[in-house]
Every structure is written in C-alpha cells, then in structure tokens.
SEBA-498191 format. One record per residue (C-alpha): residue in three letters; x negated, y, z. Coordinates in steps of 0.25 Angstrom, whole numbers. Layout:
# SEBA-498191
@residuo->ALA	east->X	north->Y	up->Z
...
# end
This chain:
# SEBA-498191
@residuo->MET	east->25	north->71	up->-203
@residuo->LEU	east->23	north->64	up->-189
@residuo->LYS	east->10	north->67	up->-182
@residuo->THR	east->1	north->54	up->-182
@residuo->LEU	east->-10	north->49	up->-174
@residuo->PHE	east->-22	north->44	up->-182
@residuo->LEU	east->-36	north->39	up->-178
@residuo->VAL	east->-47	north->34	up->-186
@residuo->VAL	east->-61	north->30	up->-181
@residuo->ALA	east->-70	north->28	up->-192
@residuo->LEU	east->-80	north->16	up->-191
@residuo->GLN	east->-91	north->12	up->-200
@residuo->ALA	east->-83	north->1	up->-207
@residuo->ALA	east->-69	north->8	up->-207
@residuo->ASP	east->-65	north->17	up->-219
@residuo->PRO	east->-60	north->30	up->-213
@residuo->TYR	east->-55	north->34	up->-226
@residuo->VAL	east->-45	north->22	up->-227
@residuo->LEU	east->-42	north->23	up->-212
@residuo->ALA	east->-38	north->38	up->-214
@residuo->ARG	east->-27	north->34	up->-224
@residuo->ILE	east->-20	north->24	up->-215
@residuo->GLN	east->-12	north->34	up->-207
@residuo->PRO	east->-7	north->42	up->-219
@residuo->ARG	east->-2	north->29	up->-226
@residuo->MET	east->5	north->25	up->-214
@residuo->GLN	east->11	north->39	up->-212
@residuo->ALA	east->16	north->38	up->-227
@residuo->HIS	east->25	north->26	up->-223
@residuo->VAL	east->31	north->34	up->-211
@residuo->ASP	east->33	north->46	up->-220
@residuo->ARG	east->41	north->38	up->-230
@residuo->GLY	east->50	north->32	up->-219
@residuo->ALA	east->45	north->18	up->-221
@residuo->ILE	east->40	north->16	up->-207
@residuo->SER	east->41	north->24	up->-194
@residuo->GLY	east->27	north->24	up->-190
@residuo->THR	east->14	north->15	up->-188
@residuo->VAL	east->2	north->13	up->-179
@residuo->THR	east->-10	north->8	up->-187
@residuo->MET	east->-23	north->3	up->-181
@residuo->LEU	east->-36	north->-3	up->-187
@residuo->ILE	east->-47	north->-8	up->-178
@residuo->GLU	east->-61	north->-12	up->-185
@residuo->LYS	east->-72	north->-19	up->-177
@residuo->GLY	east->-65	north->-16	up->-164
@residuo->GLN	east->-63	north->-1	up->-167
@residuo->THR	east->-50	north->6	up->-170
@residuo->VAL	east->-53	north->13	up->-183
@residuo->HIS	east->-39	north->17	up->-186
@residuo->VAL	east->-26	north->20	up->-178
@residuo->ALA	east->-14	north->28	up->-182
@residuo->THR	east->0	north->31	up->-180
@residuo->THR	east->11	north->36	up->-189
@residuo->GLY	east->26	north->39	up->-188
@residuo->TRP	east->36	north->36	up->-177
@residuo->ALA	east->38	north->26	up->-166
@residuo->ASP	east->52	north->30	up->-165
@residuo->ILE	east->58	north->39	up->-176
@residuo->GLU	east->71	north->43	up->-170
@residuo->ASN	east->64	north->48	up->-157
@residuo->LYS	east->52	north->54	up->-165
@residuo->LYS	east->42	north->46	up->-157
@residuo->PRO	east->28	north->45	up->-165
@residuo->MET	east->21	north->33	up->-167
@residuo->ARG	east->9	north->31	up->-157
@residuo->LYS	east->-3	north->23	up->-157
@residuo->ASP	east->3	north->15	up->-145
@residuo->SER	east->17	north->14	up->-150
@residuo->ILE	east->22	north->0	up->-147
@residuo->PHE	east->28	north->-9	up->-159
@residuo->GLN	east->35	north->-22	up->-160
@residuo->ILE	east->24	north->-30	up->-166
@residuo->MET	east->34	north->-42	up->-169
@residuo->SER	east->26	north->-54	up->-176
@residuo->MET	east->13	north->-48	up->-172
@residuo->THR	east->16	north->-55	up->-159
@residuo->LYS	east->14	north->-68	up->-165
@residuo->PRO	east->-1	north->-68	up->-164
@residuo->PHE	east->0	north->-65	up->-149
@residuo->THR	east->8	north->-78	up->-148
@residuo->GLY	east->-2	north->-85	up->-156
@residuo->VAL	east->-14	north->-80	up->-147
@residuo->GLY	east->-6	north->-85	up->-135
@residuo->ILE	east->-4	north->-99	up->-141
@residuo->MET	east->-19	north->-99	up->-144
@residuo->MET	east->-22	north->-95	up->-129
@residuo->MET	east->-14	north->-107	up->-125
@residuo->VAL	east->-22	north->-116	up->-134
@residuo->GLU	east->-35	north->-111	up->-128
@residuo->ASP	east->-29	north->-113	up->-114
@residuo->GLY	east->-26	north->-128	up->-118
@residuo->LYS	east->-11	north->-126	up->-117
@residuo->LEU	east->-8	north->-130	up->-131
@residuo->ASN	east->-14	north->-135	up->-144
@residuo->LEU	east->-10	north->-129	up->-157
@residuo->HIS	east->-8	north->-143	up->-163
@residuo->ASP	east->2	north->-146	up->-153
@residuo->PRO	east->17	north->-147	up->-157
@residuo->VAL	east->26	north->-136	up->-151
@residuo->ALA	east->35	north->-147	up->-145
@residuo->LYS	east->23	north->-151	up->-135
@residuo->TYR	east->26	north->-138	up->-127
@residuo->LEU	east->40	north->-134	up->-131
@residuo->PRO	east->50	north->-146	up->-130
@residuo->GLU	east->60	north->-139	up->-138
@residuo->PHE	east->52	north->-142	up->-150
@residuo->LYS	east->53	north->-157	up->-149
@residuo->ASP	east->60	north->-158	up->-162
@residuo->LYS	east->49	north->-151	up->-169
@residuo->PRO	east->37	north->-159	up->-165
@residuo->ASN	east->28	north->-156	up->-177
@residuo->VAL	east->28	north->-141	up->-174
@residuo->LEU	east->14	north->-138	up->-170
@residuo->ILE	east->9	north->-125	up->-163
@residuo->ARG	east->-1	north->-121	up->-173
@residuo->GLN	east->10	north->-122	up->-184
@residuo->VAL	east->19	north->-113	up->-176
@residuo->MET	east->7	north->-103	up->-175
@residuo->SER	east->5	north->-103	up->-190
@residuo->HIS	east->20	north->-103	up->-194
@residuo->THR	east->19	north->-117	up->-200
@residuo->SER	east->28	north->-124	up->-189
@residuo->GLY	east->41	north->-124	up->-198
@residuo->MET	east->48	north->-116	up->-187
@residuo->ALA	east->58	north->-105	up->-192
@residuo->SER	east->55	north->-91	up->-194
@residuo->ASN	east->66	north->-85	up->-184
@residuo->PRO	east->77	north->-90	up->-175
@residuo->PRO	east->89	north->-96	up->-183
@residuo->GLY	east->102	north->-90	up->-185
@residuo->GLU	east->108	north->-76	up->-188
@residuo->ASN	east->112	north->-73	up->-173
@residuo->ILE	east->98	north->-71	up->-167
@residuo->GLU	east->101	north->-59	up->-159
@residuo->TRP	east->93	north->-65	up->-147
@residuo->TYR	east->81	north->-66	up->-156
@residuo->TYR	east->81	north->-51	up->-160
@residuo->SER	east->85	north->-46	up->-146
@residuo->MET	east->75	north->-56	up->-140
@residuo->LYS	east->84	north->-60	up->-128
@residuo->VAL	east->80	north->-75	up->-127
@residuo->SER	east->68	north->-81	up->-120
@residuo->LEU	east->57	north->-87	up->-128
@residuo->GLU	east->59	north->-100	up->-122
@residuo->ASP	east->74	north->-101	up->-127
@residuo->ALA	east->70	north->-95	up->-140
@residuo->VAL	east->60	north->-105	up->-143
@residuo->LYS	east->69	north->-116	up->-139
@residuo->LEU	east->79	north->-111	up->-150
@residuo->TYR	east->67	north->-110	up->-160
@residuo->ALA	east->64	north->-125	up->-157
@residuo->THR	east->78	north->-129	up->-162
@residuo->VAL	east->76	north->-122	up->-176
@residuo->PRO	east->73	north->-132	up->-187
@residuo->LEU	east->59	north->-131	up->-193
@residuo->LEU	east->59	north->-125	up->-207
@residuo->GLN	east->49	north->-135	up->-212
@residuo->ASP	east->39	north->-145	up->-207
@residuo->PRO	east->28	north->-139	up->-198
@residuo->GLY	east->15	north->-135	up->-206
@residuo->THR	east->22	north->-135	up->-220
@residuo->LYS	east->26	north->-121	up->-222
@residuo->TRP	east->23	north->-107	up->-216
@residuo->VAL	east->35	north->-100	up->-210
@residuo->TYR	east->33	north->-88	up->-201
@residuo->SER	east->40	north->-92	up->-188
@residuo->ASN	east->44	north->-83	up->-177
@residuo->LEU	east->50	north->-95	up->-170
@residuo->GLY	east->37	north->-102	up->-170
@residuo->ILE	east->29	north->-90	up->-164
@residuo->ALA	east->40	north->-89	up->-153
@residuo->THR	east->37	north->-104	up->-150
@residuo->LEU	east->23	north->-101	up->-148
@residuo->GLY	east->27	north->-91	up->-138
@residuo->ARG	east->35	north->-101	up->-130
@residuo->LEU	east->23	north->-111	up->-131
@residuo->ILE	east->14	north->-100	up->-124
@residuo->GLU	east->25	north->-100	up->-113
@residuo->VAL	east->25	north->-115	up->-111
@residuo->THR	east->10	north->-117	up->-111
@residuo->SER	east->6	north->-105	up->-104
@residuo->GLY	east->17	north->-105	up->-93
@residuo->MET	east->19	north->-90	up->-96
@residuo->LYS	east->30	north->-82	up->-103
@residuo->TYR	east->25	north->-80	up->-117
@residuo->GLU	east->25	north->-64	up->-116
@residuo->ASP	east->17	north->-65	up->-103
@residuo->PHE	east->7	north->-74	up->-108
@residuo->ILE	east->4	north->-65	up->-120
@residuo->ALA	east->3	north->-53	up->-111
@residuo->LYS	east->-6	north->-60	up->-101
@residuo->ARG	east->-15	north->-67	up->-111
@residuo->ILE	east->-16	north->-57	up->-123
@residuo->LEU	east->-9	north->-43	up->-121
@residuo->GLN	east->-14	north->-39	up->-107
@residuo->PRO	east->-28	north->-44	up->-109
@residuo->LEU	east->-30	north->-37	up->-122
@residuo->GLY	east->-24	north->-24	up->-116
@residuo->MET	east->-12	north->-24	up->-125
@residuo->LYS	east->-4	north->-15	up->-115
@residuo->ASP	east->6	north->-11	up->-125
@residuo->THR	east->10	north->-25	up->-130
@residuo->PHE	east->22	north->-32	up->-124
@residuo->TYR	east->34	north->-41	up->-128
@residuo->PHE	east->44	north->-33	up->-119
@residuo->VAL	east->44	north->-18	up->-119
@residuo->PRO	east->39	north->-12	up->-106
@residuo->ALA	east->46	north->1	up->-101
@residuo->ASP	east->33	north->9	up->-102
@residuo->LYS	east->31	north->5	up->-117
@residuo->LYS	east->45	north->8	up->-122
@residuo->ASP	east->42	north->22	up->-127
@residuo->ARG	east->31	north->17	up->-137
@residuo->ILE	east->39	north->6	up->-144
@residuo->VAL	east->41	north->9	up->-159
@residuo->VAL	east->55	north->8	up->-165
@residuo->ASN	east->56	north->-2	up->-176
@residuo->TYR	east->62	north->3	up->-188
@residuo->CYS	east->69	north->-3	up->-200
@residuo->SER	east->71	north->4	up->-214
@residuo->LYS	east->85	north->6	up->-218
@residuo->GLU	east->89	north->14	up->-230
@residuo->GLY	east->76	north->21	up->-230
@residuo->LYS	east->76	north->25	up->-216
@residuo->LEU	east->69	north->19	up->-203
@residuo->LEU	east->79	north->15	up->-193
@residuo->PRO	east->77	north->8	up->-180
@residuo->CYS	east->78	north->-7	up->-183
@residuo->PRO	east->91	north->-13	up->-177
@residuo->HIS	east->93	north->-23	up->-165
@residuo->THR	east->94	north->-34	up->-176
@residuo->THR	east->79	north->-32	up->-178
@residuo->LEU	east->69	north->-43	up->-172
@residuo->GLY	east->67	north->-37	up->-158
@residuo->GLY	east->79	north->-29	up->-159
@residuo->ASP	east->80	north->-14	up->-160
@residuo->SER	east->66	north->-9	up->-156
@residuo->ARG	east->72	north->3	up->-148
@residuo->ASP	east->79	north->-7	up->-138
@residuo->LEU	east->65	north->-13	up->-135
@residuo->ARG	east->70	north->-27	up->-135
@residuo->ALA	east->79	north->-24	up->-123
@residuo->GLY	east->82	north->-37	up->-115
@residuo->SER	east->73	north->-46	up->-123
@residuo->ILE	east->66	north->-58	up->-117
@residuo->TYR	east->61	north->-65	up->-129
@residuo->PRO	east->46	north->-61	up->-130
@residuo->ALA	east->45	north->-66	up->-145
@residuo->PRO	east->32	north->-72	up->-147
@residuo->GLU	east->34	north->-70	up->-162
@residuo->PHE	east->37	north->-55	up->-161
@residuo->GLY	east->39	north->-49	up->-147
@residuo->LEU	east->27	north->-40	up->-145
@residuo->TYR	east->26	north->-25	up->-144
@residuo->SER	east->12	north->-19	up->-146
@residuo->THR	east->4	north->-7	up->-151
@residuo->ALA	east->-7	north->-6	up->-161
@residuo->GLU	east->-18	north->-5	up->-151
@residuo->ASP	east->-13	north->-17	up->-143
@residuo->LEU	east->-13	north->-26	up->-155
@residuo->SER	east->-26	north->-22	up->-159
@residuo->LYS	east->-32	north->-28	up->-147
@residuo->PHE	east->-25	north->-41	up->-150
@residuo->TYR	east->-31	north->-41	up->-164
@residuo->GLN	east->-45	north->-37	up->-160
@residuo->MET	east->-45	north->-49	up->-150
@residuo->MET	east->-41	north->-58	up->-162
@residuo->LEU	east->-52	north->-51	up->-171
@residuo->ALA	east->-62	north->-54	up->-160
@residuo->GLY	east->-59	north->-69	up->-160
@residuo->GLY	east->-51	north->-69	up->-148
@residuo->SER	east->-58	north->-59	up->-138
@residuo->TRP	east->-56	north->-44	up->-135
@residuo->ASN	east->-63	north->-35	up->-126
@residuo->GLY	east->-71	north->-46	up->-119
@residuo->LYS	east->-59	north->-55	up->-117
@residuo->ARG	east->-56	north->-68	up->-125
@residuo->TYR	east->-42	north->-71	up->-128
@residuo->LEU	east->-43	north->-82	up->-138
@residuo->SER	east->-55	north->-91	up->-143
@residuo->LYS	east->-61	north->-88	up->-156
@residuo->PRO	east->-56	north->-101	up->-162
@residuo->SER	east->-42	north->-98	up->-158
@residuo->VAL	east->-43	north->-85	up->-165
@residuo->GLU	east->-48	north->-92	up->-177
@residuo->ALA	east->-37	north->-102	up->-177
@residuo->MET	east->-27	north->-92	up->-176
@residuo->THR	east->-32	north->-83	up->-188
@residuo->MET	east->-36	north->-94	up->-198
@residuo->VAL	east->-26	north->-99	up->-208
@residuo->GLN	east->-17	north->-110	up->-202
@residuo->THR	east->-7	north->-111	up->-213
@residuo->GLY	east->-16	north->-118	up->-223
@residuo->ASP	east->-10	north->-117	up->-237
@residuo->LEU	east->4	north->-113	up->-233
@residuo->LYS	east->10	north->-100	up->-238
@residuo->ALA	east->9	north->-92	up->-225
@residuo->GLY	east->8	north->-78	up->-220
@residuo->HIS	east->16	north->-65	up->-222
@residuo->ASN	east->5	north->-58	up->-231
@residuo->ALA	east->-2	north->-61	up->-244
@residuo->GLY	east->-14	north->-70	up->-242
@residuo->THR	east->-11	north->-74	up->-228
@residuo->ALA	east->-8	north->-86	up->-220
@residuo->PHE	east->-6	north->-89	up->-205
@residuo->GLY	east->-15	north->-93	up->-194
@residuo->LEU	east->-10	north->-95	up->-180
@residuo->THR	east->0	north->-84	up->-178
@residuo->TRP	east->-9	north->-74	up->-187
@residuo->GLU	east->-7	north->-71	up->-202
@residuo->VAL	east->-21	north->-73	up->-209
@residuo->ALA	east->-26	north->-68	up->-222
@residuo->LYS	east->-31	north->-80	up->-230
@residuo->ASP	east->-33	north->-76	up->-245
@residuo->PRO	east->-35	north->-64	up->-255
@residuo->ALA	east->-21	north->-60	up->-255
@residuo->ALA	east->-23	north->-55	up->-240
@residuo->ALA	east->-36	north->-49	up->-245
@residuo->ALA	east->-28	north->-40	up->-255
@residuo->MET	east->-22	north->-34	up->-242
@residuo->LEU	east->-36	north->-31	up->-238
@residuo->TRP	east->-36	north->-41	up->-227
@residuo->SER	east->-48	north->-50	up->-225
@residuo->ILE	east->-46	north->-65	up->-226
@residuo->GLY	east->-44	north->-69	up->-212
@residuo->THR	east->-37	north->-57	up->-208
@residuo->PHE	east->-26	north->-61	up->-198
@residuo->GLY	east->-14	north->-53	up->-192
@residuo->HIS	east->1	north->-52	up->-190
@residuo->GLY	east->12	north->-43	up->-193
@residuo->GLY	east->26	north->-40	up->-186
@residuo->ALA	east->40	north->-39	up->-191
@residuo->PHE	east->41	north->-23	up->-190
@residuo->GLY	east->28	north->-21	up->-198
@residuo->THR	east->17	north->-22	up->-188
@residuo->HIS	east->4	north->-29	up->-192
@residuo->GLY	east->-10	north->-32	up->-186
@residuo->TRP	east->-21	north->-39	up->-192
@residuo->ILE	east->-36	north->-43	up->-189
@residuo->ASP	east->-46	north->-44	up->-201
@residuo->PRO	east->-58	north->-51	up->-195
@residuo->ALA	east->-67	north->-49	up->-208
@residuo->LYS	east->-65	north->-33	up->-206
@residuo->LYS	east->-64	north->-34	up->-191
@residuo->ILE	east->-52	north->-26	up->-191
@residuo->VAL	east->-38	north->-26	up->-184
@residuo->GLY	east->-27	north->-19	up->-190
@residuo->VAL	east->-14	north->-15	up->-183
@residuo->PHE	east->-1	north->-9	up->-190
@residuo->MET	east->11	north->-5	up->-182
@residuo->VAL	east->24	north->-1	up->-188
@residuo->GLN	east->38	north->-4	up->-184
@residuo->GLY	east->47	north->-7	up->-196
@residuo->GLY	east->51	north->1	up->-208
@residuo->SER	east->51	north->-3	up->-222
@residuo->GLY	east->37	north->2	up->-225
@residuo->ASN	east->30	north->-6	up->-213
@residuo->ASN	east->25	north->-17	up->-223
@residuo->GLU	east->19	north->-7	up->-232
@residuo->ALA	east->13	north->2	up->-221
@residuo->LYS	east->7	north->-11	up->-215
@residuo->ALA	east->1	north->-15	up->-228
@residuo->ASN	east->-5	north->-1	up->-230
@residuo->PHE	east->-11	north->-1	up->-217
@residuo->SER	east->-17	north->-15	up->-217
@residuo->ALA	east->-24	north->-12	up->-231
@residuo->MET	east->-29	north->1	up->-227
@residuo->ALA	east->-34	north->-4	up->-213
@residuo->SER	east->-41	north->-16	up->-220
@residuo->ALA	east->-47	north->-6	up->-231
@residuo->ALA	east->-53	north->3	up->-220
@residuo->ALA	east->-60	north->-8	up->-213
@residuo->ASN	east->-67	north->-12	up->-226
# end
C-alpha cells in the first residue's frame, strides 16, 4: 500500500474519531482501483482539522499524491466567474437585472436574457456548444471573444426564467461580460482581483512551467482499469497540459489545490472578507448564496437549488446528506467538490481526478466531514 500523508488537529467541536476514519475510507477506493488518489481537507472555524492524501497523482510514473498536487477543478471555476461579476456590480459597471445584450451586441436577438438569469442557469441558454465536431472546444484553441460570439447564435432552449438548465455557454458569457466591463482579459481580472490577493499561488488558467510536475493526471475507468483520459475529454489529454490553448474557459478553466480553494471558500464563509481584506460586500455574498431559482427544479444534488453560480441546499433531502440548510458549493466534471456550511462554520474540499468511484468517494467524504463537525 502506498504510504500516505495524514494530519488531524483535534478541536473541541470536531470529532477526532470520525476524522480518523476519513483517510482509510478514501484509501479503500484507491485500493480497489476506482480512483487514482485524493486530497481531502476540512476547515472548521478557520482551523484546518483534517488534511490527508491517498494514492497517486500519476500512476504510470509512480508519483504519489501530495497535499499541494494541482488538479483541473473544472466547473468549480464557475463561482470564481460569479464573484467576478459581483465585483463588477459593486464597481457600478453593470446591474444583474440588465440584459446581456446591453453589453454584448451579439446577443441583440436575445434581448430578454438577463445577467442574473445567466448566473442562476435559468437564461434558456444551451448547456454546451452545438454540433459533434467541437474539437476546438476540447482543445481550447479559440479566444473567449470568438467563442461567445458563437454561443450567442445558438437558439435558446426555452424562454428565460421558465426552466433551469445548467449552461456552460452562459457562464462563458459571464466571463466575456467581465472582459467588456472591466477592460481586462477575463483571466487577468480573476488573477488580479481574486487569486493574487487571496494568496492562491497555485491557481491558474494556463499551466506555468514551474508547476507542471505537480499536475494530477485525469483518469477514466475502462474495463475495470484506470487509464489516462483521451484527448477527446474536455480540456484534452491532461498529460498534454492543454498545449496551445488560449481559451480561459470561465466555465471550467481553472487548475488549483485544496489549500488554495480553502482560502476562496473561507472568504465566502466570512461574508466576503478574509485576512483583513474585503473582496465582496456581505449583501453580495448573501445574494449569491440564497436560492434564486424559486420553485423550479434545479441543482445537481438531492434537495438543492441554485443561487448565483452556487448550488444551495434548500430542503430536508439535502439534510439527509448531512448538509445544513443553506450550505452552498460547487463540483467539477472530474469529481472535485468544495462546499461551505455556514451553520457548522466549516469548509470542505475534495480533490480527485476522474475514475468510476469518484462520486462515491466524494459522497463518503462529504458525509464524514459533516458528521465530524457536529
């Protein structure tokens, strides 16, 4: 069995018995070949009470998982884009009730699509780019401006505000709105206003040369074996590190670590400030994390709905997963997940990179972490 890293710091409110069982449970998923490895982290009242690694970052080259291993967090990128939009609102550059067409002329034929609807996935915009030949989307070799001009031509699936449909095209459009209203490239804005001030030194859209050796390989399960996912996977073959890409993908583009993500989530838990610096106002955080989808069927998990780019626990079905009502978070396509439980005052981060067992391992960690926090 691969030697693992395991740290638990017991606080009065955290149950050390439950915390001690997390790492062995994650290791069991690795041992049966369902996932390659994990990084798990739980922060309670601002203190790290659990962080552990299991398995491999790169099976073929026998590279163990590390606390600072870097993952493609995929759709966990979306709330960063949402925070960027709220910053533009607070800067007086846009209004959430404005139509997208006010800022992006290519949406002139969709005058009823509002920014707040795009943020809650109720805009009517399609989930993904149309057509079968979308190699450019997987390889990310198109500019954000050109991509959004294409997305604007895709017919709406339904009238805005009438149905919840998770839309990558919509979140990409929010990224373009940030560019137009801030006068900066989307990725530069997020780095300057969020990543750098928070000290998220291992979070980026394009792989820096000095970070490449810490990137975790993305695995797909095939005939009971874990194999590196092919180039037709979103983002391409992870071993190619998105070579030649220029699309920042506001909907799925970020790489990050568990520790870096915990800083972003602690800022949200604290109502928009962290380490003495304010990023968002408390009203902006409240708007983002309250249910914005009304009675529409929304969300990926039982008992959840959507706020503004955050999934929000709203009823007892979510409580059955040991989440408090009002817990908010987001997952990623390769199994990563992060959540903030204001009632328990905890932040949970689950990092994995594909494999048939990623959802089960994620559910196990989420429940165990929530149980430990009492």
